[in-house]
DRENZAFI-131246 format. One line per 4 residues: for each residue x, y, z of N, C-alpha, C, O. Coordinates in nm, 2 decimals, always signed. Atoms other than C-alpha are relative to their C-alpha. Example, Ala and Ser with C-alpha at 12.3 -4.5 7.8 and 13.67 -1.06 7.14 Angstrom:
BEGIN
+0.09/-0.12/+0.00/+1.23/-0.45/+0.78/+0.09/+0.12/+0.00/+0.19/+0.12/+0.07 ~ -0.09/-0.11/+0.00/+1.37/-0.11/+0.71/-0.08/+0.11/+0.08/-0.03/+0.22/+0.09
END
This chain:
BEGIN
+0.10/+0.08/-0.06/-4.23/-3.63/-2.77/-0.04/+0.06/+0.13/+0.05/+0.10/+0.21 ~ +0.04/-0.06/-0.13/-4.44/-3.50/-2.48/+0.02/-0.09/+0.11/-0.02/-0.21/+0.11 ~ -0.02/+0.08/-0.12/-4.33/-3.62/-2.14/-0.13/-0.02/+0.07/-0.21/+0.07/+0.08 ~ +0.13/+0.03/-0.07/-4.61/-3.79/-1.94/-0.02/+0.09/+0.12/-0.13/+0.13/+0.15
+0.02/-0.08/-0.12/-4.54/-3.57/-1.64/-0.04/+0.14/-0.04/-0.10/+0.21/+0.04 ~ +0.04/-0.14/+0.04/-4.59/-3.25/-1.85/-0.13/+0.00/-0.09/-0.18/+0.10/-0.13 ~ +0.12/+0.01/+0.08/-4.89/-3.38/-2.05/-0.12/+0.04/+0.08/-0.12/+0.03/+0.21 ~ +0.13/-0.04/-0.07/-5.24/-3.25/-1.96/-0.05/-0.11/+0.07/-0.04/-0.23/+0.03
+0.06/+0.10/-0.08/-5.42/-3.44/-1.69/-0.09/-0.09/-0.08/-0.09/-0.22/-0.06 ~ +0.09/+0.08/+0.08/-5.68/-3.56/-1.94/+0.07/-0.10/-0.09/+0.03/-0.21/-0.10 ~ -0.08/+0.10/+0.08/-5.41/-3.71/-2.17/+0.06/-0.11/+0.09/+0.06/-0.22/+0.05 ~ -0.06/+0.11/-0.09/-5.25/-3.89/-1.87/-0.11/-0.10/+0.04/-0.08/-0.22/+0.05
+0.11/+0.09/-0.03/-5.59/-4.03/-1.78/-0.04/-0.09/-0.11/-0.06/-0.21/-0.09 ~ +0.02/+0.08/+0.12/-5.65/-4.15/-2.13/+0.10/-0.11/-0.01/+0.07/-0.23/-0.03 ~ -0.10/+0.09/+0.01/-5.32/-4.32/-2.14/-0.01/-0.11/+0.11/+0.01/-0.23/+0.09 ~ +0.01/+0.09/-0.11/-5.37/-4.48/-1.79/-0.12/-0.10/-0.03/-0.11/-0.22/+0.00
+0.12/+0.09/+0.02/-5.72/-4.61/-1.89/+0.03/-0.10/-0.11/+0.00/-0.21/-0.09 ~ -0.03/+0.10/+0.11/-5.60/-4.76/-2.22/+0.10/-0.10/+0.05/+0.09/-0.22/+0.01 ~ -0.10/+0.09/-0.05/-5.30/-4.91/-2.04/-0.06/-0.11/+0.08/-0.03/-0.23/+0.08 ~ +0.07/+0.10/-0.08/-5.53/-5.07/-1.79/-0.08/-0.10/-0.08/-0.09/-0.22/-0.04
+0.08/+0.09/+0.08/-5.76/-5.21/-2.05/+0.09/-0.10/-0.08/+0.06/-0.22/-0.09 ~ -0.09/+0.09/+0.08/-5.47/-5.35/-2.26/+0.06/-0.10/+0.09/+0.08/-0.22/+0.06 ~ -0.06/+0.09/-0.10/-5.31/-5.50/-1.95/-0.10/-0.11/+0.04/-0.07/-0.23/+0.05 ~ +0.11/+0.09/-0.03/-5.64/-5.66/-1.86/-0.02/-0.11/-0.11/-0.03/-0.22/-0.08
+0.01/+0.10/+0.11/-5.67/-5.82/-2.20/+0.11/-0.09/-0.01/+0.10/-0.21/-0.03 ~ -0.12/+0.09/+0.00/-5.31/-5.95/-2.20/-0.01/-0.10/+0.11/+0.03/-0.22/+0.09 ~ +0.02/+0.10/-0.11/-5.38/-6.11/-1.86/-0.10/-0.10/-0.03/-0.08/-0.22/+0.00 ~ +0.11/+0.09/+0.03/-5.70/-6.26/-1.98/+0.04/-0.10/-0.11/+0.00/-0.22/-0.10
-0.03/+0.09/+0.11/-5.56/-6.41/-2.30/+0.11/-0.10/+0.04/+0.13/-0.20/-0.03 ~ -0.09/+0.10/-0.06/-5.30/-6.59/-2.09/-0.08/-0.12/+0.06/-0.02/-0.22/+0.08 ~ +0.08/+0.10/-0.06/-5.59/-6.78/-1.94/-0.10/-0.07/-0.09/-0.14/-0.18/-0.07 ~ +0.10/+0.06/+0.09/-5.83/-6.84/-2.23/+0.01/+0.06/-0.14/+0.08/+0.16/-0.15
-0.01/-0.05/+0.14/-5.88/-6.79/-2.60/-0.07/+0.13/-0.01/-0.16/+0.17/+0.06 ~ +0.05/-0.14/+0.02/-5.95/-6.44/-2.73/-0.15/-0.01/-0.03/-0.23/+0.08/+0.01 ~ +0.14/+0.02/+0.03/-6.29/-6.57/-2.87/-0.09/-0.01/+0.12/-0.21/+0.01/+0.11 ~ +0.08/+0.02/-0.12/-6.40/-6.64/-2.52/+0.00/+0.12/+0.09/-0.06/+0.11/+0.20
-0.01/-0.12/-0.08/-6.32/-6.30/-2.39/-0.10/+0.11/-0.04/-0.10/+0.14/-0.16 ~ +0.10/-0.10/+0.04/-6.60/-6.04/-2.38/+0.04/+0.14/+0.06/+0.13/+0.15/+0.14 ~ -0.02/-0.13/-0.06/-6.61/-5.67/-2.31/-0.02/+0.00/+0.15/+0.05/+0.07/+0.22 ~ +0.03/+0.01/-0.15/-6.76/-5.75/-1.97/+0.12/-0.06/+0.07/+0.15/-0.01/+0.18
-0.12/+0.06/-0.06/-6.46/-5.97/-1.89/+0.11/+0.11/+0.02/+0.17/+0.12/+0.12 ~ -0.11/-0.10/+0.00/-6.22/-5.69/-1.98/-0.03/+0.11/+0.10/+0.06/+0.15/+0.18 ~ +0.02/-0.11/-0.09/-6.39/-5.41/-1.79/+0.00/-0.04/+0.15/+0.04/+0.03/+0.24 ~ +0.00/+0.05/-0.14/-6.43/-5.63/-1.48/+0.15/-0.01/+0.04/+0.18/+0.02/+0.16
-0.14/+0.02/-0.03/-6.06/-5.72/-1.49/+0.07/+0.14/+0.02/+0.16/+0.16/+0.10 ~ -0.06/-0.13/+0.00/-5.96/-5.35/-1.56/-0.06/+0.09/+0.11/-0.01/+0.20/+0.14 ~ +0.08/-0.08/-0.10/-6.21/-5.22/-1.30/-0.04/+0.13/-0.05/-0.02/+0.24/+0.01 ~ +0.06/-0.12/+0.06/-6.37/-4.97/-1.53/-0.14/-0.04/-0.05/-0.17/-0.16/-0.05
+0.13/+0.03/+0.05/-6.72/-4.94/-1.67/+0.00/-0.02/-0.15/+0.09/+0.02/-0.22 ~ +0.01/+0.03/+0.14/-6.85/-5.04/-2.01/+0.01/+0.13/-0.09/+0.07/+0.13/-0.19 ~ -0.01/-0.12/+0.07/-6.89/-4.68/-2.12/+0.14/+0.05/-0.02/+0.17/+0.11/-0.12 ~ -0.14/-0.04/+0.01/-6.53/-4.61/-2.05/+0.07/-0.09/-0.11/+0.15/-0.03/-0.19
-0.06/+0.08/+0.10/-6.43/-4.91/-2.26/-0.03/+0.05/-0.14/+0.05/+0.07/-0.23 ~ +0.05/-0.04/+0.13/-6.64/-4.79/-2.56/+0.05/+0.14/-0.03/+0.04/+0.18/-0.15 ~ -0.06/-0.14/+0.03/-6.49/-4.44/-2.53/+0.13/-0.01/-0.06/+0.18/+0.08/-0.12 ~ -0.13/+0.02/+0.05/-6.16/-4.59/-2.63/+0.01/-0.11/-0.11/+0.09/-0.09/-0.20
+0.00/+0.11/+0.09/-6.23/-4.91/-2.83/-0.13/-0.04/-0.05/-0.23/-0.03/+0.03 ~ +0.13/+0.04/+0.06/-6.50/-5.04/-3.06/-0.04/-0.14/+0.06/-0.16/-0.17/+0.08 ~ +0.02/+0.13/-0.04/-6.46/-5.40/-2.95/+0.13/-0.06/+0.05/+0.23/+0.00/+0.06 ~ -0.11/+0.07/-0.06/-6.23/-5.66/-2.80/+0.11/-0.02/-0.10/+0.23/-0.01/-0.07
-0.10/+0.02/+0.10/-6.05/-5.71/-3.13/+0.08/+0.12/-0.03/+0.20/+0.12/-0.05 ~ -0.07/-0.12/+0.02/-5.96/-5.35/-3.17/+0.09/+0.02/+0.12/+0.21/+0.07/+0.11 ~ -0.09/+0.00/-0.12/-5.83/-5.36/-2.81/+0.12/-0.09/-0.01/+0.23/-0.06/+0.03 ~ -0.11/+0.10/+0.02/-5.63/-5.67/-2.90/+0.11/+0.06/-0.09/+0.23/+0.04/-0.06
-0.10/-0.06/+0.09/-5.46/-5.48/-3.19/+0.09/+0.10/+0.08/+0.21/+0.10/+0.07 ~ -0.07/-0.10/-0.08/-5.37/-5.20/-2.95/+0.09/-0.06/+0.11/+0.20/-0.02/+0.13 ~ -0.07/+0.06/-0.11/-5.26/-5.43/-2.67/+0.13/-0.06/-0.04/+0.23/-0.07/+0.03 ~ -0.12/+0.07/+0.04/-5.00/-5.61/-2.88/+0.08/+0.09/-0.10/+0.18/+0.04/-0.16
-0.07/-0.09/+0.09/-4.88/-5.30/-3.08/+0.14/+0.01/+0.03/+0.23/+0.00/-0.05 ~ -0.15/-0.01/-0.04/-4.56/-5.26/-2.88/+0.07/-0.13/-0.03/+0.19/-0.12/-0.07 ~ -0.06/+0.13/+0.03/-4.49/-5.63/-2.91/+0.02/-0.02/-0.15/+0.13/-0.06/-0.19 ~ -0.01/+0.01/+0.15/-4.56/-5.62/-3.28/+0.11/+0.09/-0.05/+0.19/+0.05/-0.14
-0.10/-0.09/+0.05/-4.33/-5.32/-3.32/+0.14/-0.06/+0.03/+0.23/-0.05/-0.05 ~ -0.13/+0.07/-0.03/-4.05/-5.52/-3.14/+0.02/-0.10/-0.11/+0.14/-0.12/-0.15 ~ -0.01/+0.11/+0.10/-4.12/-5.80/-3.38/+0.04/+0.05/-0.14/+0.12/+0.00/-0.20 ~ -0.03/-0.06/+0.13/-4.11/-5.57/-3.68/+0.15/+0.04/-0.01/+0.21/+0.03/-0.11
-0.14/-0.04/-0.01/-3.77/-5.44/-3.57/+0.09/-0.12/-0.03/+0.19/-0.11/-0.09 ~ -0.07/+0.12/+0.02/-3.65/-5.80/-3.57/+0.00/-0.04/-0.15/+0.10/-0.07/-0.21 ~ +0.02/+0.03/+0.14/-3.79/-5.86/-3.92/+0.09/+0.09/-0.09/+0.15/+0.04/-0.19 ~ -0.09/-0.09/+0.08/-3.60/-5.55/-4.05/+0.14/-0.04/+0.00/+0.22/-0.01/-0.09
-0.15/+0.04/-0.02/-3.27/-5.70/-3.92/+0.03/-0.13/-0.07/+0.15/-0.16/-0.09 ~ -0.02/+0.13/+0.07/-3.32/-6.03/-4.10/+0.05/+0.02/-0.14/-0.02/+0.09/-0.22 ~ -0.05/-0.02/+0.13/-3.11/-6.05/-4.41/+0.01/-0.14/-0.07/+0.10/-0.22/-0.03 ~ +0.00/+0.13/+0.06/-3.19/-6.36/-4.63/+0.12/-0.03/-0.08/+0.16/-0.14/-0.10
-0.12/+0.02/+0.08/-2.88/-6.30/-4.83/+0.13/-0.02/+0.08/+0.24/-0.04/+0.02 ~ -0.12/+0.01/-0.08/-2.64/-6.31/-4.54/+0.06/-0.14/-0.01/+0.00/-0.24/+0.00 ~ -0.07/+0.13/+0.01/-2.38/-6.58/-4.59/+0.00/-0.08/+0.13/+0.01/-0.02/+0.24 ~ +0.00/+0.08/-0.12/-2.40/-6.87/-4.36/+0.14/-0.02/+0.05/+0.24/-0.02/-0.02
-0.13/+0.02/-0.06/-2.12/-6.92/-4.11/+0.05/-0.14/-0.03/-0.03/-0.23/-0.05 ~ -0.06/+0.13/+0.02/-1.88/-7.21/-4.17/-0.05/-0.09/+0.12/-0.07/-0.05/+0.23 ~ +0.04/+0.10/-0.11/-1.99/-7.53/-3.97/+0.09/+0.01/+0.12/+0.21/+0.01/+0.11 ~ -0.07/+0.00/-0.12/-1.90/-7.50/-3.61/+0.05/+0.14/+0.04/+0.10/+0.16/+0.15
-0.05/-0.14/-0.03/-1.82/-7.12/-3.63/-0.08/+0.06/+0.10/-0.03/+0.15/+0.18 ~ +0.09/-0.07/-0.09/-2.12/-7.02/-3.43/-0.11/-0.10/+0.03/-0.15/-0.18/-0.05 ~ +0.12/+0.09/-0.03/-2.41/-7.19/-3.25/-0.12/+0.06/-0.05/-0.23/+0.00/-0.06 ~ +0.12/-0.07/+0.06/-2.65/-6.93/-3.40/+0.03/+0.05/-0.14/+0.11/+0.14/-0.16
-0.03/-0.04/+0.14/-2.65/-6.91/-3.78/-0.05/+0.14/-0.04/-0.01/+0.19/-0.14 ~ +0.05/-0.13/+0.03/-2.85/-6.59/-3.78/-0.07/+0.06/+0.12/-0.19/+0.04/+0.14 ~ +0.05/-0.06/-0.13/-2.90/-6.39/-3.45/-0.14/+0.07/-0.02/-0.23/+0.06/+0.06 ~ +0.13/-0.07/+0.02/-3.18/-6.16/-3.59/-0.12/-0.10/-0.02/-0.22/-0.08/+0.03
+0.11/+0.10/+0.02/-3.38/-6.46/-3.71/-0.03/-0.07/+0.13/-0.15/-0.10/+0.15 ~ +0.02/+0.06/-0.13/-3.33/-6.63/-3.38/-0.08/+0.09/+0.10/-0.16/+0.04/+0.17 ~ +0.07/-0.09/-0.09/-3.45/-6.32/-3.20/-0.15/+0.01/-0.04/-0.23/+0.03/+0.05 ~ +0.14/+0.01/+0.05/-3.77/-6.34/-3.42/-0.07/-0.11/+0.07/-0.18/-0.09/+0.13
+0.07/+0.11/-0.07/-3.85/-6.68/-3.28/+0.00/+0.01/+0.15/-0.09/-0.03/+0.22 ~ -0.01/-0.02/-0.15/-3.73/-6.59/-2.93/-0.11/+0.09/+0.05/-0.17/+0.08/+0.15 ~ +0.11/-0.10/-0.04/-3.98/-6.30/-2.93/-0.13/-0.07/+0.01/-0.21/-0.05/+0.10 ~ +0.13/+0.08/-0.01/-4.27/-6.54/-3.01/+0.00/-0.09/+0.12/-0.10/-0.10/+0.19
-0.01/+0.09/-0.12/-4.15/-6.78/-2.74/-0.02/+0.07/+0.13/-0.09/+0.02/+0.22 ~ +0.01/-0.08/-0.13/-4.13/-6.50/-2.48/-0.14/+0.03/+0.02/-0.19/+0.04/+0.14 ~ +0.14/-0.04/-0.01/-4.49/-6.40/-2.55/-0.09/-0.11/-0.06/-0.19/-0.08/-0.12 ~ +0.07/+0.11/+0.06/-4.62/-6.75/-2.64/-0.15/+0.00/+0.03/-0.23/-0.02/-0.07
+0.14/+0.00/-0.04/-4.94/-6.73/-2.45/-0.09/+0.10/-0.08/-0.19/+0.07/-0.13 ~ +0.08/-0.11/+0.07/-5.05/-6.40/-2.61/-0.01/-0.03/-0.15/-0.12/-0.02/-0.20 ~ +0.01/+0.03/+0.15/-4.95/-6.49/-2.97/-0.08/-0.12/-0.03/-0.14/-0.13/-0.13 ~ +0.07/+0.13/+0.02/-5.09/-6.84/-2.94/-0.15/+0.03/-0.01/-0.23/-0.02/-0.09
+0.15/-0.03/+0.00/-5.43/-6.69/-2.85/-0.04/+0.10/-0.11/-0.14/+0.08/-0.17 ~ +0.04/-0.10/+0.10/-5.42/-6.39/-3.09/+0.01/-0.06/-0.14/-0.06/-0.02/-0.23 ~ -0.03/+0.04/+0.14/-5.28/-6.57/-3.40/-0.04/-0.15/-0.03/-0.03/-0.19/-0.14 ~ +0.05/+0.13/+0.02/-5.42/-6.92/-3.35/-0.13/-0.01/-0.06/-0.19/+0.09/-0.10
+0.12/+0.03/+0.07/-5.73/-7.08/-3.50/-0.12/+0.07/+0.07/-0.22/+0.09/+0.00 ~ +0.12/-0.06/-0.07/-5.96/-6.92/-3.23/+0.04/+0.15/+0.03/-0.03/+0.21/+0.11 ~ -0.04/-0.14/-0.03/-5.78/-6.58/-3.24/-0.07/+0.10/-0.09/-0.19/+0.07/-0.13 ~ +0.06/-0.11/+0.07/-5.85/-6.26/-3.42/+0.05/+0.01/-0.14/+0.17/+0.04/-0.16
-0.04/-0.02/+0.14/-5.85/-6.24/-3.80/+0.05/+0.13/-0.02/+0.15/+0.15/-0.10 ~ -0.05/-0.14/+0.01/-5.80/-5.87/-3.77/+0.14/+0.02/+0.05/+0.22/+0.09/-0.01 ~ -0.13/-0.01/-0.06/-5.50/-5.90/-3.55/+0.10/-0.08/-0.09/+0.21/-0.03/-0.11 ~ -0.09/+0.07/+0.09/-5.35/-6.17/-3.78/+0.03/+0.08/-0.12/+0.15/+0.08/-0.16
-0.03/-0.08/+0.12/-5.39/-5.95/-4.08/+0.08/+0.12/+0.03/+0.17/+0.16/-0.05 ~ -0.08/-0.12/-0.04/-5.25/-5.65/-3.89/+0.14/-0.04/+0.01/+0.23/+0.04/-0.04 ~ -0.14/+0.04/-0.01/-4.94/-5.84/-3.80/+0.06/-0.04/-0.13/+0.18/+0.00/-0.16 ~ -0.05/+0.04/+0.13/-4.90/-5.99/-4.15/+0.04/+0.12/-0.08/+0.14/+0.13/-0.14
-0.02/-0.12/+0.08/-4.93/-5.65/-4.31/+0.12/+0.08/+0.05/+0.20/+0.14/-0.03 ~ -0.11/-0.07/-0.06/-4.68/-5.49/-4.07/+0.13/-0.07/-0.03/+0.23/-0.01/-0.06 ~ -0.12/+0.07/+0.03/-4.43/-5.77/-4.13/+0.03/+0.01/-0.15/+0.15/+0.02/-0.18 ~ -0.02/-0.02/+0.15/-4.48/-5.73/-4.51/+0.07/+0.13/-0.02/+0.16/+0.15/-0.10
-0.05/-0.13/+0.02/-4.41/-5.36/-4.48/+0.15/+0.00/+0.04/+0.23/+0.07/-0.02 ~ -0.13/+0.00/-0.05/-4.10/-5.43/-4.28/+0.10/-0.07/-0.10/+0.21/-0.03/-0.13 ~ -0.08/+0.08/+0.10/-3.97/-5.69/-4.53/+0.02/+0.09/-0.13/+0.13/+0.09/-0.18 ~ -0.01/-0.09/+0.12/-4.04/-5.44/-4.81/+0.10/+0.12/+0.03/+0.19/+0.15/-0.05
-0.09/-0.12/-0.03/-3.86/-5.15/-4.63/+0.14/-0.04/+0.04/+0.23/+0.04/+0.04 ~ -0.13/+0.04/-0.04/-3.56/-5.36/-4.53/+0.10/+0.01/-0.11/+0.22/+0.03/-0.08 ~ -0.09/-0.01/+0.11/-3.41/-5.34/-4.87/+0.08/-0.13/-0.03/+0.17/-0.13/-0.11 ~ -0.08/+0.12/+0.01/-3.29/-5.70/-4.84/-0.05/-0.08/-0.12/+0.02/-0.17/-0.17
+0.06/+0.07/+0.11/-3.52/-5.82/-5.12/-0.03/+0.10/-0.12/-0.06/+0.22/-0.09 ~ +0.03/-0.09/+0.11/-3.57/-5.67/-5.47/-0.15/+0.04/+0.01/-0.24/-0.04/+0.04 ~ +0.13/-0.05/-0.02/-3.88/-5.45/-5.46/-0.04/+0.08/-0.13/+0.04/+0.13/-0.20 ~ +0.05/-0.07/+0.12/-4.10/-5.29/-5.73/+0.04/+0.14/-0.01/+0.06/+0.20/-0.12
-0.06/-0.14/+0.00/-3.99/-4.94/-5.63/+0.10/+0.01/+0.11/+0.10/-0.07/+0.21 ~ -0.11/-0.02/-0.09/-3.70/-4.81/-5.43/-0.03/+0.08/+0.13/+0.06/+0.10/+0.21 ~ +0.03/-0.08/-0.12/-3.89/-4.61/-5.17/-0.06/-0.08/+0.11/-0.17/-0.13/+0.09 ~ +0.05/+0.07/-0.11/-3.94/-4.78/-4.84/-0.13/+0.06/+0.05/-0.15/+0.18/+0.05
+0.13/-0.05/-0.04/-4.30/-4.76/-4.71/-0.02/-0.05/+0.15/-0.03/-0.17/+0.17 ~ +0.02/+0.04/-0.14/-4.34/-4.76/-4.33/-0.15/-0.04/+0.03/-0.17/-0.13/+0.11 ~ +0.14/+0.03/-0.02/-4.72/-4.77/-4.35/-0.04/-0.11/-0.09/-0.02/-0.11/-0.21 ~ +0.03/+0.12/+0.08/-4.85/-5.11/-4.46/-0.09/+0.04/-0.12/-0.09/-0.03/-0.23
+0.09/-0.03/+0.11/-5.12/-4.94/-4.67/+0.07/+0.07/-0.12/+0.01/+0.07/-0.23 ~ -0.07/-0.06/+0.11/-4.85/-4.77/-4.88/+0.10/-0.09/-0.07/+0.16/-0.05/-0.16 ~ -0.09/+0.09/+0.06/-4.66/-5.08/-4.97/-0.05/-0.04/-0.13/-0.17/-0.09/-0.14 ~ +0.05/+0.05/+0.13/-4.68/-5.16/-5.34/-0.01/-0.15/-0.01/+0.02/-0.22/+0.09
+0.01/+0.15/+0.02/-4.74/-5.51/-5.48/+0.14/-0.06/+0.00/+0.21/-0.05/-0.10 ~ -0.14/+0.05/-0.02/-4.42/-5.67/-5.35/-0.01/-0.15/+0.03/-0.03/-0.18/+0.15 ~ +0.02/+0.15/-0.03/-4.44/-6.05/-5.39/+0.10/-0.06/+0.09/+0.06/-0.13/+0.18 ~ -0.10/+0.06/-0.09/-4.11/-6.14/-5.23/-0.03/+0.04/+0.15/-0.02/-0.04/+0.24
+0.02/-0.05/-0.14/-4.19/-5.92/-4.92/-0.13/-0.07/+0.06/-0.12/-0.11/+0.17 ~ +0.12/+0.06/-0.05/-4.54/-6.07/-4.89/+0.03/-0.15/+0.03/-0.02/-0.21/+0.12 ~ -0.04/+0.14/-0.02/-4.39/-6.42/-4.93/+0.08/-0.02/+0.13/+0.05/-0.11/+0.21 ~ -0.08/+0.01/-0.13/-4.13/-6.36/-4.65/-0.09/+0.02/+0.12/-0.08/-0.06/+0.21
+0.08/-0.03/-0.11/-4.39/-6.21/-4.42/-0.09/-0.12/+0.03/-0.11/-0.17/+0.14 ~ +0.09/+0.11/-0.02/-4.64/-6.49/-4.48/+0.07/-0.13/+0.05/+0.02/-0.20/+0.13 ~ -0.07/+0.12/-0.04/-4.38/-6.76/-4.45/+0.05/+0.00/+0.15/+0.03/-0.09/+0.22 ~ -0.05/-0.01/-0.13/-4.23/-6.63/-4.13/-0.11/-0.01/+0.10/-0.10/-0.08/+0.21
+0.12/+0.01/-0.09/-4.57/-6.58/-3.97/-0.06/-0.14/+0.01/-0.10/-0.19/+0.12 ~ +0.06/+0.13/+0.00/-4.69/-6.92/-4.08/+0.09/-0.10/+0.08/+0.04/-0.18/+0.16 ~ -0.09/+0.09/-0.07/-4.38/-7.10/-3.95/-0.01/+0.02/+0.15/-0.01/-0.07/+0.23 ~ +0.00/-0.04/-0.14/-4.38/-6.91/-3.62/-0.14/-0.04/+0.07/-0.14/-0.10/+0.18
+0.13/+0.04/-0.06/-4.76/-6.97/-3.56/-0.01/-0.15/+0.01/-0.06/-0.20/+0.12 ~ +0.00/+0.15/-0.01/-4.73/-7.34/-3.64/+0.08/-0.05/+0.12/+0.04/-0.14/+0.19 ~ -0.09/+0.03/-0.11/-4.44/-7.36/-3.40/-0.06/+0.02/+0.14/-0.06/-0.06/+0.23 ~ +0.07/-0.03/-0.12/-4.64/-7.19/-3.13/-0.11/-0.10/+0.04/-0.12/-0.14/+0.15
+0.12/+0.09/-0.02/-4.95/-7.41/-3.17/+0.05/-0.14/+0.04/-0.03/-0.21/+0.10 ~ -0.05/+0.14/-0.04/-4.73/-7.72/-3.13/+0.08/+0.01/+0.13/+0.14/-0.09/+0.18 ~ -0.06/-0.02/-0.13/-4.59/-7.58/-2.80/+0.15/+0.02/-0.01/+0.22/-0.01/+0.09 ~ -0.14/-0.04/+0.01/-4.25/-7.46/-2.93/+0.09/-0.12/+0.02/+0.17/-0.12/+0.11
-0.08/+0.12/-0.03/-4.10/-7.81/-2.96/+0.15/+0.01/-0.03/+0.23/-0.07/+0.02 ~ -0.14/-0.03/+0.03/-3.77/-7.67/-3.10/+0.04/+0.13/+0.06/-0.05/+0.22/+0.08 ~ -0.05/-0.12/-0.05/-3.55/-7.40/-2.96/+0.00/+0.11/-0.11/-0.01/+0.07/-0.23 ~ -0.01/-0.10/+0.10/-3.53/-7.06/-3.14/+0.12/-0.02/-0.09/+0.10/+0.01/-0.21
-0.12/+0.03/+0.08/-3.18/-7.15/-3.26/-0.03/-0.11/-0.10/+0.01/-0.10/-0.22 ~ +0.04/+0.11/+0.08/-3.31/-7.48/-3.40/-0.09/+0.05/-0.11/-0.08/+0.01/-0.23 ~ +0.09/-0.05/+0.10/-3.59/-7.29/-3.58/+0.07/+0.08/-0.10/+0.04/+0.07/-0.22 ~ -0.08/-0.08/+0.09/-3.34/-7.05/-3.73/+0.08/-0.10/-0.10/+0.08/-0.07/-0.22
-0.07/+0.09/+0.08/-3.13/-7.34/-3.85/-0.08/-0.07/-0.11/-0.04/-0.09/-0.22 ~ +0.09/+0.06/+0.10/-3.43/-7.49/-4.03/-0.06/+0.10/-0.10/-0.08/+0.07/-0.21 ~ +0.06/-0.10/+0.08/-3.57/-7.17/-4.16/+0.10/+0.08/-0.09/+0.06/+0.12/-0.20 ~ -0.10/-0.08/+0.07/-3.25/-6.99/-4.28/+0.02/-0.05/-0.14/+0.02/+0.03/-0.23
-0.02/+0.04/+0.14/-3.20/-7.21/-4.59/-0.12/+0.03/-0.09/-0.10/+0.06/-0.21 ~ +0.11/-0.04/+0.08/-3.55/-7.14/-4.70/+0.00/+0.14/-0.04/-0.04/+0.18/-0.15 ~ -0.01/-0.14/+0.03/-3.50/-6.77/-4.68/+0.11/+0.03/-0.10/+0.09/+0.11/-0.19 ~ -0.11/-0.02/+0.10/-3.17/-6.80/-4.87/-0.05/-0.04/-0.13/-0.01/+0.02/-0.24
+0.05/+0.05/+0.13/-3.35/-7.00/-5.14/-0.09/+0.11/-0.06/-0.09/+0.13/-0.18 ~ +0.09/-0.11/+0.05/-3.61/-6.72/-5.17/+0.09/+0.11/-0.05/+0.06/+0.16/-0.16 ~ -0.08/-0.12/+0.04/-3.34/-6.45/-5.19/+0.07/-0.04/-0.13/+0.08/+0.04/-0.22 ~ -0.06/+0.05/+0.12/-3.16/-6.66/-5.46/-0.10/+0.00/-0.12/-0.06/+0.04/-0.23
+0.10/+0.00/+0.10/-3.48/-6.70/-5.65/-0.04/+0.14/-0.05/-0.07/+0.15/-0.17 ~ +0.04/-0.14/+0.04/-3.57/-6.33/-5.65/+0.11/+0.07/-0.08/+0.09/+0.16/-0.15 ~ -0.11/-0.05/+0.08/-3.22/-6.26/-5.80/+0.02/-0.08/-0.13/+0.10/-0.04/-0.21 ~ -0.01/+0.09/+0.12/-3.26/-6.53/-6.07/-0.05/+0.08/-0.12/-0.14/+0.16/-0.11
+0.05/-0.07/+0.12/-3.31/-6.41/-6.43/-0.14/-0.04/-0.03/-0.17/-0.16/+0.00 ~ +0.14/+0.03/+0.03/-3.67/-6.40/-6.55/-0.01/-0.12/-0.10/+0.08/-0.13/-0.19 ~ +0.02/+0.10/+0.09/-3.80/-6.70/-6.73/-0.04/+0.06/-0.14/-0.10/+0.16/-0.15 ~ +0.03/-0.05/+0.14/-3.82/-6.66/-7.12/-0.15/-0.01/-0.03/-0.19/+0.03/-0.13
END
């Protein structure tokens, strides 16, 4: 990987400009819904001109995808660590029945303002689909669920028709988004306690013999 200090000045300028635009959007979505944010708002906050914005992004939605990419990658890492088949601990053995799953909910809570705006009813359909497909690819690549083929696919566009992976991704995103929209009324550990049995039921179902 090229070190930023050794990268050509033009590359460093591009990275700085994109970082400024992404930071501006993240700051703005903490204050208002994504649908209420215009290119003019972003360039004013980032202190760049409109031509600079369009040199990097087509619109605010594309910027939103880029702005939350690092956070999404952190989220995908958590999804990869979730094992629906992991045996539950005996009662009282631990306060957290599944740390990776708790980390999934904690990640959403940490960035609640951003995700609530991006994934809520007034958010970006493109970003929602982007997150869903990345989560599905992670569930497919994790190897924790039976898949149509044995080759993990890192690129969401390369994932075959994998119903269990799609179900896990959609379920986790749906539960987390609903939790966010309600103001996170339960703790991440409580969410894990409620969600874990559902994932275990899914894992058990995918291993069940096919119906005659």
